[in-house]
N, C-alpha and C positions, 0 to 999 in steps of 0.2 A: 504494500500500500504506500503510495506516494505521501510525502510530508504534506500536512494540511488537508488531506483528502478525508471526507467524512467516512466513518466506520461502515455506513450502509451503502456507500458507493461501490458499484461493481458486484454486488452480491447476487442480484437477479437481473438477467438481461432478457428482454422479449424482442425477438427479431433484431438483436444487436443493440437495442436501446436500453440504457441503464434506467430502470423505472424510478429509482430514487432521485437521480439527478434531473430527470425530465419531468416527473410528475409528483415527487415527494411521497412515493409509494414504496412500501417494504412489506416483507412477510412478517406476520405476527402470530401469536398463539392465543387461544381462549383464556388461558391463565398462565401465570408465571410457572415456568418449568414444563409447560405443555409441549406436546410433540405432534400436534395434528397435521402440520404441513409435511413433516418428515414421513409420518405414517401414510399420508395420502400419496406422496411421491413414490414411496418404496413398496406399497402394497402390490403384490403380484396380481395380474389379471387372471380371470378364469380361462380355462381351456375350452375349446369347442367340443361338443359331444361327439362320441364315436358312434357310428352306425353299427348296430348289431342285428342279428337275425334271431327271432324268437320262435323256435320250432316247438310246436305243441307236444310232440312225443319225446322231447329231450328236456333235461333240467337246465335251468338258467338260459343264458343267451350265448350265441357264438359271435366272436369278433375276429377280425383279420389277425393273422399271425404277427403282422407288423403294423402297429398303431402309429399313425402320423399325428404328432401333437401340433396344434395350431391355436394361437391365442384369440380370445374374444376381445372386442374393444372394451375399454374401461373408462370410467369417469374419474377425474381427479379434481377434488375441491380444495382450493387454496385459500388461506385466510390472509387478507391484506389489511394494512393500516395505512392511513394517508395523513400527512401533516403539511400545513402551510402557515406562513407567518401572518397572512391576512385572510379575511373572509373572501374577498374577490379572487385571490390566488387559489384558494382551496376550491371554490366553485368552478373556476376555469379548469384547473388541473383534474378535478373529478370528472367533469364532462368529457374532457379530452382523453383521459385514460380509458374510460369505459368505451368510447368510440374507437380508440386505438385497438382495444382487445376485440371488439366486435368485427372490425374491418380486417385486421391482420394484414398479411401479404397474400392477396387472393383468398382471404378467409383463414389462412393458416398462421399459427403462432409457433415459433421455436422458443421455448422457455428454457433458458440456460441457468442452472444453479452452479455458480462458479466454484463454491466450496466443495461440492459433490462431484465436480467434473462430469456433469450429467445434463443432457438436453432432452426435453420432451417435445414432440411435434403434435400439437393439439389444435382444436378450434374452440371458440367460445360457445357455451351453451346457455348459461344464465348467471345472474348475480342476485344475491340476497339483498334485502333492504339494508341500507347502510345504518350502522349504529353510531350516533354522534357521541363523541367523547368530550366535546365542548359545545357551548350554546351558539349555534350558527347565526342566531339573530343579533348577536353582539359582534362588534368589530374586534379584531385581534387574532391571536393564534387560534388555529382551527385544527382539530384532529377527529378522525373517525376510523371505523373498521367495517369491513364487509367481506363476504365470502364470494368467490367466483368459481363456478363449475366449468370445467373444460372436458372435452372428450378426446381421448387418444385412440384413434382407429387401429393403429398398429403398435401395440404396447411394447416398451423396451424390456419389460419383465412380465 
């Protein structure tokens, strides 16, 4: 980390954009010590079902001698917090960040977690209602949190 660089800089990149530097957004957890984001990122996808033949006169089912394993798509829900020094900056950054996630690059988002050396290729599905951590009707520092659900069609795990 370069001298003078904020600790949140470079932690999460979306399509090459540092979301902290551009939007004041970073990953957060529900409670101190929580691991919701790490759990969501690292949870393995389900595998697609195998086709079996159910013969009435035989016990159980028969499957191919060689089963090919293929992953199903999975949803990944990440918890974000957003900070800005002013109400107008917060409103602008919030609107722009959500639009950025929805649009992606041709709809696709490459979310890179630099500390994990891991990138997910996903698209935006939905966002929860934001939870204010400050009173938006007053001028000054603003902070909030919200969850965003992404779909990973070809899971890394």
